[in-house]
C-alpha positions in Angstrom: -72.4 -76.0 18.7 -70.7 -77.1 15.6 -67.4 -78.8 15.9 -64.5 -77.5 13.8 -61.5 -79.3 12.4 -57.9 -78.5 13.2 -56.1 -77.5 9.9 -52.7 -79.4 10.2 -53.7 -82.8 11.6 -53.8 -84.6 8.3 -50.5 -83.3 7.0 -48.9 -84.0 10.4 -50.1 -87.6 10.2 -48.7 -88.0 6.6 -45.4 -86.4 7.5 -45.1 -88.6 10.5 -45.5 -91.7 8.4 -43.2 -90.5 5.8 -40.6 -89.8 8.5 -40.5 -93.6 9.3 -39.7 -94.4 5.7 -37.3 -91.5 5.3 -35.2 -92.4 8.3 -34.5 -95.8 6.8 -33.4 -94.5 3.4 -31.5 -91.3 4.2 -29.3 -92.2 7.2 -31.9 -90.7 9.5 -31.6 -87.1 8.3 -34.7 -87.2 6.1 -36.6 -88.6 9.0 -35.4 -85.8 11.2 -36.7 -83.2 8.7 -40.1 -84.8 8.2 -40.8 -85.7 11.8 -39.6 -82.3 12.9 -42.1 -80.5 10.6 -44.9 -82.9 11.7 -44.2 -82.3 15.3 -44.1 -78.5 14.8 -47.5 -78.6 13.0 -49.0 -80.9 15.6 -47.9 -78.7 18.4 -49.1 -75.6 16.6 -52.6 -77.2 16.4 -52.4 -78.4 20.0 -51.8 -74.8 21.2 -54.8 -73.6 19.1 -57.0 -76.3 20.6 -55.8 -75.9 24.1 -58.6 -73.6 25.4 -61.4 -76.0 24.3 -60.3 -79.3 22.8 -63.9 -80.7 22.8 -64.9 -78.2 20.1 -62.6 -79.9 17.6 -63.7 -83.2 16.0 -60.2 -84.3 15.0 -58.5 -83.7 18.3 -58.0 -87.5 18.8 -56.1 -87.6 15.5 -53.9 -84.8 16.7 -52.8 -86.9 19.6 -52.0 -89.7 17.2 -50.1 -87.4 14.9 -48.0 -86.1 17.8 -47.1 -89.6 18.9 -46.2 -90.7 15.4 -44.0 -87.6 15.0 -42.3 -88.2 18.3 -41.6 -91.9 17.5 -40.4 -91.0 14.0 -38.1 -88.3 15.5 -36.6 -90.8 18.0 -36.0 -93.4 15.3 -34.4 -90.8 13.0 -32.1 -89.7 15.9 -31.1 -93.3 16.5 -30.5 -93.9 12.8 -28.5 -90.7 12.5 -26.3 -91.6 15.5 -25.7 -95.1 14.1 -24.8 -93.6 10.7 -22.4 -91.1 12.3 -20.7 -93.9 14.3 -20.3 -96.0 11.1 -18.7 -93.0 9.3 -16.4 -92.3 12.2 -15.3 -96.0 12.5 -14.9 -96.7 8.8 -13.9 -93.2 7.6 -16.0 -93.0 4.5 -19.1 -94.3 2.8 -16.9 -96.3 0.4 -15.2 -98.2 3.2 -18.7 -99.1 4.6 -19.7 -100.4 1.2 -16.5 -102.5 0.9 -17.1 -103.9 4.5 -20.7 -104.8 3.5 -19.5 -106.6 0.4 -16.9 -108.5 2.4 -19.5 -109.5 4.9 -21.8 -110.6 2.1 -19.1 -112.6 0.5 -18.2 -114.3 3.8 -21.7 -115.5 4.2 -21.8 -117.2 0.9 
């Protein structure tokens, strides 16, 4: 019996890795988007492979893609919460930038 490939595994892996990068550069919200899509696609493939996972050659990669997407989602949630807390404490992005400049000047 010939083994088939699951269609969304590669894109799930790529989106999971991108979510790590995006959560650092977009206050977590980009990471939420990318990891959410990656997790959706990985779960979709998992449901398709559920009856007979041995008939798919990239089922192991699917497990990896799900783990990466979940970790990316957790990091994005933590980053989003921290960003929201900073906005609540300081009131605006400009105040955060001023605080960062003051801290940088104090270190020098």
